C-alpha positions as CSV (number, residue, x, y, z in Angstrom):
1,M,0.0,0.0,0.0
2,E,2.6,2.6,1.1
3,I,5.0,1.6,-1.8
4,T,2.1,1.9,-4.3
5,L,1.2,5.3,-3.0
6,F,4.8,6.5,-3.1
7,I,5.2,5.5,-6.7
8,F,1.8,7.1,-7.6
9,I,2.7,10.4,-6.0
10,L,6.3,10.3,-7.4
11,L,5.1,9.7,-10.9
12,T,2.4,12.4,-10.7
13,L,4.9,14.9,-9.5
14,L,7.3,14.0,-12.4
15,V,4.5,14.2,-15.0
16,L,3.7,17.7,-13.7
17,G,7.3,18.7,-14.3
18,T,8.5,18.7,-10.7
19,H,12.3,18.4,-10.2
20,I,13.3,14.9,-9.6
21,G,15.0,15.8,-6.2
22,V,11.8,17.6,-5.0
23,A,9.6,14.7,-6.3
24,L,11.5,12.0,-4.5
25,G,11.7,14.0,-1.3
26,S,8.1,15.1,-1.3
27,S,6.9,11.5,-2.0
28,A,9.0,10.0,0.7
29,L,7.9,12.8,3.1
30,V,4.2,12.0,2.6
31,I,4.7,8.3,3.5
32,L,6.9,9.0,6.4
33,L,4.5,11.5,8.0
34,I,1.2,9.8,7.3
35,F,2.0,6.1,7.5
36,E,5.0,5.9,9.7
37,G,4.3,8.9,11.9
38,T,8.0,9.9,11.7
39,N,9.0,13.1,13.6
40,L,9.9,16.2,11.4
41,T,13.0,16.5,13.4
42,V,14.2,13.1,12.5
43,I,13.4,13.7,8.8
44,S,15.3,17.0,8.8
45,Q,18.2,15.3,10.4
46,Q,18.2,12.6,7.7
47,A,18.1,15.3,5.0
48,F,21.0,17.2,6.6
49,E,23.1,14.2,7.2
50,S,22.8,13.1,3.5
51,I,24.7,16.0,2.3
52,N,26.9,16.8,5.5
53,D,29.8,14.9,4.0
54,Y,33.2,16.3,3.3
55,A,33.7,14.2,0.1
56,L,30.5,15.7,-1.4
57,A,32.2,19.1,-1.4
58,A,34.3,17.9,-4.3
59,I,31.2,17.8,-6.6
60,P,30.9,21.7,-7.1
61,F,34.6,22.0,-7.7
62,F,34.8,19.3,-10.3
63,I,31.7,20.7,-12.1
64,L,33.5,24.2,-12.1
65,V,36.7,22.7,-13.5
66,G,34.7,21.2,-16.4
67,D,33.0,24.6,-16.9
68,I,36.4,26.5,-16.9
69,V,37.9,24.1,-19.4
70,M,34.9,24.4,-21.7
71,K,34.6,28.1,-21.6
72,G,38.3,28.7,-21.5
73,D,38.6,26.9,-24.9
74,L,41.3,24.6,-23.4
75,A,39.9,21.6,-25.2
76,K,40.7,22.8,-28.6
77,R,44.4,22.8,-27.9
78,L,44.5,19.3,-26.9
79,L,42.3,18.3,-29.9
80,D,44.5,20.1,-32.3
81,L,47.6,18.3,-30.8
82,A,46.0,14.9,-31.0
83,D,44.7,15.5,-34.5
84,L,48.2,16.5,-35.7
85,I,49.8,13.3,-34.2
86,L,47.2,11.1,-35.7
87,R,46.7,12.8,-39.0
88,R,48.2,10.0,-41.1
89,I,45.9,7.3,-39.7
90,H,42.4,6.5,-41.2
91,G,39.9,8.5,-39.1
92,G,42.8,10.3,-37.2
93,A,40.7,13.3,-36.1
94,A,37.9,11.1,-35.0
95,I,40.4,8.9,-33.1
96,A,41.9,12.0,-31.6
97,A,38.5,13.2,-30.4
98,M,37.8,9.9,-28.6
99,I,41.3,10.0,-27.0
100,V,40.8,13.5,-25.8
101,S,37.4,12.4,-24.4
102,V,39.3,9.8,-22.3
103,F,41.7,12.6,-21.3
104,F,39.0,14.9,-20.2
105,A,37.4,12.2,-18.1
106,S,40.4,12.5,-15.9
107,I,39.6,16.2,-15.3
108,S,35.8,16.8,-15.0
109,G,34.5,13.5,-13.6
110,S,31.2,14.2,-15.4
111,S,29.7,12.7,-18.5
112,V,27.7,15.8,-19.5
113,A,30.6,18.1,-18.7
114,S,33.1,16.1,-20.9
115,T,30.5,16.0,-23.7
116,T,29.8,19.7,-23.5
117,A,33.5,20.7,-23.2
118,L,34.5,18.8,-26.3
119,G,31.3,19.0,-28.4
120,K,31.7,22.3,-30.1
121,N,35.3,21.9,-30.9
122,V,34.9,18.3,-32.2
123,V,31.9,19.3,-34.4
124,N,34.0,22.0,-36.0
125,L,37.1,19.9,-36.5
126,L,35.4,16.8,-37.8
127,G,32.8,18.7,-39.8
128,E,35.5,20.5,-41.7
129,K,36.9,17.1,-42.7
130,G,33.7,15.7,-44.0
131,Y,32.5,13.5,-41.2
132,P,28.7,13.1,-41.1
133,K,27.0,15.0,-38.2
134,R,25.3,11.8,-37.0
135,F,28.6,10.1,-36.6
136,I,30.2,13.1,-34.9
137,A,27.3,13.4,-32.4
138,G,27.4,9.7,-31.6
139,L,31.2,9.7,-31.1
140,V,31.2,12.7,-28.7
141,A,28.0,11.6,-26.8
142,T,29.6,8.2,-26.1
143,G,33.1,9.4,-25.5
144,G,31.7,11.7,-22.8
145,T,30.3,8.7,-20.8
146,I,33.9,7.7,-19.9
147,G,33.9,10.7,-17.6
148,L,31.8,8.7,-15.2
149,L,34.2,5.8,-15.0
150,I,37.8,7.2,-15.0
151,P,38.8,9.0,-11.8
152,P,38.0,11.6,-10.6
153,S,34.5,10.4,-11.1
154,L,31.5,12.2,-9.6
155,S,29.6,8.9,-9.7
156,F,32.2,7.3,-7.4
157,I,32.3,10.3,-5.1
158,L,28.5,10.1,-4.7
159,I,28.5,6.3,-4.3
160,G,31.4,6.4,-1.9
161,S,29.9,9.1,0.4
162,M,26.5,7.4,0.5
163,M,27.7,3.9,1.1
164,G,30.8,4.6,3.2
165,I,33.2,3.1,0.7
166,P,36.7,4.8,0.4
167,I,36.5,7.0,-2.6
168,I,40.2,6.5,-3.6
169,D,39.4,2.7,-3.8
170,L,36.5,3.4,-6.1
171,F,38.8,5.7,-8.3
172,T,41.3,2.9,-8.4
173,A,38.7,0.3,-9.4
174,G,37.6,2.4,-12.3
175,I,41.0,2.8,-14.0
176,V,41.3,-0.7,-15.7
177,P,37.7,-0.8,-17.0
178,G,37.9,2.8,-18.0
179,I,41.0,2.2,-20.1
180,L,39.5,-1.0,-21.5
181,Q,36.4,0.7,-22.6
182,G,38.4,3.7,-24.0
183,V,40.5,1.3,-26.1
184,M,37.4,-0.5,-27.4
185,L,35.8,2.8,-28.3
186,I,38.9,4.0,-30.2
187,L,39.1,0.7,-32.2
188,V,35.5,1.0,-33.2
189,T,36.1,4.6,-34.3
190,W,39.1,3.5,-36.3
191,W,37.1,0.6,-38.0
192,I,34.1,2.9,-38.9
193,S,36.4,5.5,-40.3
194,R,38.4,3.0,-42.3
195,K,35.4,1.4,-43.6
196,N,34.0,4.7,-44.9
197,R,37.5,5.9,-46.0
198,W,37.1,9.1,-44.1
199,E,40.3,11.3,-44.1
200,S,42.0,9.2,-46.5
201,E,43.1,12.2,-48.5
202,F,45.1,13.4,-45.5
203,H,47.5,10.5,-45.3
204,N,50.3,12.3,-47.3
205,I,50.2,15.4,-45.3
206,K,53.7,16.0,-43.7
207,V,53.9,16.1,-39.9
208,T,57.2,17.2,-38.4
209,P,58.5,17.0,-34.8
210,K,58.6,20.8,-34.9
211,M,54.9,21.0,-35.5
212,I,54.1,18.6,-32.8
213,G,56.5,20.4,-30.4
214,E,54.8,23.7,-31.1
215,R,51.3,22.2,-30.4
216,F,52.6,20.3,-27.3
217,K,53.9,23.6,-25.9
218,S,50.6,25.3,-26.4
219,S,48.8,22.3,-24.7
220,S,51.3,21.8,-21.9
221,G,49.2,23.8,-19.4
222,I,46.0,21.7,-19.7
223,L,48.0,18.5,-20.1
224,F,49.3,19.0,-16.6
225,L,45.9,19.3,-15.1
226,P,45.1,15.5,-14.7
227,V,48.6,14.9,-13.4
228,L,47.9,17.5,-10.7
229,I,44.6,16.0,-9.8
230,L,45.4,12.2,-10.0
231,G,49.1,12.6,-8.9
232,G,48.0,14.6,-5.9
233,I,45.4,12.1,-4.8
234,Y,47.4,9.0,-5.3
235,L,50.6,10.5,-3.8
236,G,48.6,11.3,-0.7
237,I,49.1,15.1,-1.1
238,F,45.5,15.9,-1.5
239,T,42.1,14.3,-0.6
240,P,39.8,14.1,-3.6
241,T,38.0,17.2,-2.3
242,E,41.3,19.1,-1.9
243,A,42.4,18.0,-5.3
244,A,39.2,19.3,-6.8
245,A,39.7,22.7,-5.1
246,V,43.4,22.9,-6.3
247,A,42.3,22.0,-9.8
248,V,39.8,24.9,-9.9
249,F,42.5,27.3,-8.8
250,Y,45.0,26.0,-11.4
251,A,42.4,25.9,-14.2
252,L,41.3,29.5,-13.4
253,L,44.9,30.7,-13.3
254,L,45.5,29.0,-16.7
255,V,42.6,30.6,-18.5
256,I,43.4,34.0,-17.0
257,I,47.1,33.8,-18.2
258,L,45.9,32.8,-21.6
259,K,43.4,35.7,-21.5
260,K,40.5,33.3,-22.2
261,T,38.3,35.0,-19.6
262,N,37.7,38.0,-17.4
263,M,36.0,38.7,-14.0
264,R,32.6,38.6,-15.6
265,G,33.4,35.3,-17.2
266,V,34.7,33.9,-13.9
267,W,31.5,35.0,-12.1
268,T,29.3,33.3,-14.8
269,M,31.4,30.1,-14.3
270,F,30.9,30.1,-10.6
271,K,27.2,30.9,-10.8
272,G,26.6,28.1,-13.3
273,A,28.6,25.6,-11.1
274,L,26.6,26.7,-8.0
275,L,23.2,26.1,-9.8
276,Q,24.2,22.7,-11.1
277,S,25.6,21.7,-7.7
278,G,22.3,22.7,-6.0
279,M,20.4,20.5,-8.3
280,V,22.7,17.6,-7.5
281,Y,22.4,18.1,-3.7
282,L,18.7,18.3,-4.0
283,I,18.6,14.9,-5.8
284,I,20.8,13.6,-3.0
285,I,18.5,14.8,-0.3
286,G,15.5,13.4,-2.1
287,G,17.2,10.1,-2.6
288,A,18.2,9.9,1.0
289,L,14.7,10.5,2.3
290,T,13.4,7.7,-0.1
291,A,16.2,5.4,1.2
292,F,15.2,6.2,4.8
293,M,11.4,5.5,4.0
294,L,12.3,2.2,2.4
295,Q,14.4,1.2,5.5
296,S,11.6,2.3,7.8
297,L,9.1,0.2,5.8
298,G,11.5,-2.7,6.1
299,L,11.7,-3.2,2.4
300,T,15.5,-3.2,2.3
301,Q,15.7,-6.1,4.7
302,G,12.7,-7.8,3.1
303,L,14.5,-7.7,-0.3
304,I,17.7,-9.3,1.3
305,N,15.6,-12.0,2.8
306,L,13.8,-12.5,-0.5
307,I,17.1,-12.9,-2.4
308,A,18.6,-15.2,0.2
309,G,15.5,-17.4,0.1
310,S,15.0,-17.5,-3.6
311,G,18.3,-19.4,-4.2
312,L,19.5,-16.9,-6.7
313,E,23.2,-17.0,-7.4
314,A,25.3,-13.9,-7.6
315,W,25.6,-13.9,-11.4
316,Q,21.8,-14.1,-11.7
317,F,21.3,-11.2,-9.2
318,L,23.9,-9.1,-11.1
319,L,22.0,-9.8,-14.4
320,I,18.7,-8.8,-12.9
321,T,20.3,-5.7,-11.4
322,N,21.8,-4.7,-14.8
323,L,18.3,-5.0,-16.4
324,L,16.7,-3.1,-13.7
325,I,19.2,-0.1,-13.7
326,I,19.1,0.1,-17.5
327,L,15.3,0.2,-17.3
328,L,15.3,3.0,-14.8
329,G,17.9,4.8,-16.8
330,L,15.3,5.1,-19.6
331,F,13.4,7.5,-17.4
332,L,15.8,9.0,-14.8
333,D,19.2,10.7,-15.0
334,G,22.3,9.0,-13.6
335,I,22.5,10.8,-10.3
336,S,18.8,10.1,-9.6
337,V,19.4,6.4,-10.4
338,I,22.4,6.3,-8.0
339,V,20.7,7.8,-5.0
340,L,17.6,5.8,-5.6
341,V,19.1,2.3,-6.0
342,S,22.3,2.4,-4.0
343,P,20.8,2.2,-0.4
344,L,18.5,-0.5,-1.7
345,L,20.8,-2.7,-3.8
346,F,24.2,-2.5,-2.1
347,P,23.1,-4.3,1.1
348,V,21.5,-7.1,-1.1
349,A,24.7,-7.3,-3.2
350,I,27.0,-7.6,-0.1
351,A,24.6,-10.2,1.3
352,A,25.0,-12.1,-1.9
353,G,28.8,-12.1,-1.5
354,I,29.5,-9.4,-4.2
355,D,32.3,-7.0,-3.4
356,P,30.8,-3.5,-2.9
357,I,33.6,-1.9,-5.0
358,H,33.0,-4.1,-7.8
359,F,29.3,-3.5,-7.6
360,A,29.9,0.3,-7.6
361,V,31.7,-0.1,-10.9
362,I,28.9,-2.0,-12.4
363,L,26.4,0.6,-11.3
364,T,28.5,3.3,-12.9
365,L,28.7,1.4,-16.2
366,N,25.0,1.2,-16.2
367,I,24.8,4.9,-15.6
368,E,27.1,5.3,-18.7
369,I,24.6,3.5,-20.8
370,A,21.7,5.6,-19.3
371,A,23.5,8.8,-20.5
372,V,23.2,7.8,-24.2
373,T,19.9,5.9,-24.1
374,P,16.6,7.7,-25.2
375,P,14.4,9.2,-24.0
376,V,16.3,10.9,-21.2
377,G,19.9,10.3,-22.1
378,L,21.4,13.8,-21.3
379,N,24.4,13.4,-23.7
380,L,22.0,12.9,-26.6
381,F,20.3,16.2,-25.9
382,V,23.7,18.0,-25.5
383,M,25.0,16.8,-28.9
384,S,21.6,17.4,-30.5
385,G,21.9,21.0,-29.5
386,L,25.4,21.3,-30.8
387,T,25.0,19.6,-34.2
388,K,21.4,20.8,-34.7
389,I,20.2,17.4,-35.7
390,P,17.3,15.5,-34.0
391,V,17.9,13.5,-30.8
392,E,16.9,10.3,-32.6
393,D,19.7,10.9,-35.2
394,V,22.3,11.3,-32.4
395,A,21.0,8.0,-31.0
396,K,21.6,6.3,-34.3
397,G,25.1,7.7,-34.3
398,V,25.6,6.3,-30.9
399,G,24.5,2.8,-32.2
400,P,27.9,1.2,-33.1
401,Y,29.3,2.4,-29.8
402,Y,26.3,1.2,-27.8
403,F,27.4,-2.4,-28.3
404,V,30.9,-1.5,-26.7
405,L,29.1,-0.1,-23.7
406,I,27.1,-3.3,-23.3
407,I,30.2,-5.5,-23.8
408,S,32.1,-3.5,-21.3
409,L,29.2,-3.9,-18.8
410,L,29.1,-7.7,-19.3
411,L,32.9,-7.9,-19.0
412,V,33.2,-6.0,-15.8
413,T,30.0,-7.8,-14.3
414,Y,31.3,-11.2,-14.8
415,F,35.1,-10.7,-14.5
416,P,35.4,-8.7,-11.2
417,Q,39.2,-9.0,-11.5
418,L,38.9,-6.1,-14.0
419,S,37.7,-3.8,-11.2
420,L,39.7,-5.2,-8.3
421,V,43.1,-6.0,-9.9
422,L,44.7,-2.7,-8.9
423,L,43.4,-3.0,-5.3
424,K,45.1,-6.3,-4.5
């Protein structure tokens, strides 16, 4: 009865256009107050504790870094460097775009931020070389998803803070799957480009060490940023939150030195990051209240008992989990899915003998798929806006890459060593 009413209220609010964070929190609040008689003080404490976590302070900083890189036009320098180095290869510019997508994953930690930062520059570069808009849009939309997997990942920061898992362990667990997925996406890009003979006329263009050196010099500032972030974290100099703050300072200093912004531009960046962060925190609060409601109703423990009594093996549970999360991803954004399912599924996964770090990587891979899956896939809408083509055409461009995402998910799901090898 209570769960049915919760779902009805939630769906009604979403249909009316209510923000997902408000919809989750309001629906849970009704159930807690009316059916459970929960004190408002307890509810407010749950809401406060859900965001009273030092690790979550990294979120606005990493969002801001991605915004600075995008508006400071730093992505173009890297793209030009990679394009020059790979110019004599079939699809060199497209491969360069995918490699730079992987690089930006180590800066922003966000799928949408990576897609947005690279989108305009890639559209211009590949468009000039005759690539179809559908292919360009699919490439960038898919490449941006790696931002969720390669550290520093906002997905891992959120999961770690919610479930009490060391964030640096989650970052480490994402490295091998992220690199594996990046290599697979690069190979598919090369294969498609070779098949269509894109850029074949550029093979004889001369590329000299001097030309590469000049572009490397102009890109050196942004090239150092992931070294600063990841090096600082893994050498124990910074916590992830401190690394995010240092990255903001460095990126701001870089764009100011390069005269890519002014004080008005800086204020606009800070304002945008503040608004985006507020929406993220609102979703976290709504998800936390929903999780508290489910716990109060005994659903979490009931689900654990159900799985234990059903005789399901771990691989069967993971298969069902993947299908469930992909289904939710059709209608909800990644952050909403994480805050909604993590408190419910992590205890069940642990009870089934699944390593929580491995399960976090599986969840993140599912969120990657959601980012490029209609009708809510945010990366599809970003690239639709940049290329001026319909969302369905962007989805068709993602098609060949979609199989890579599914294969990556299956490999990581059933070969946990891929996630845990660096933690041994």
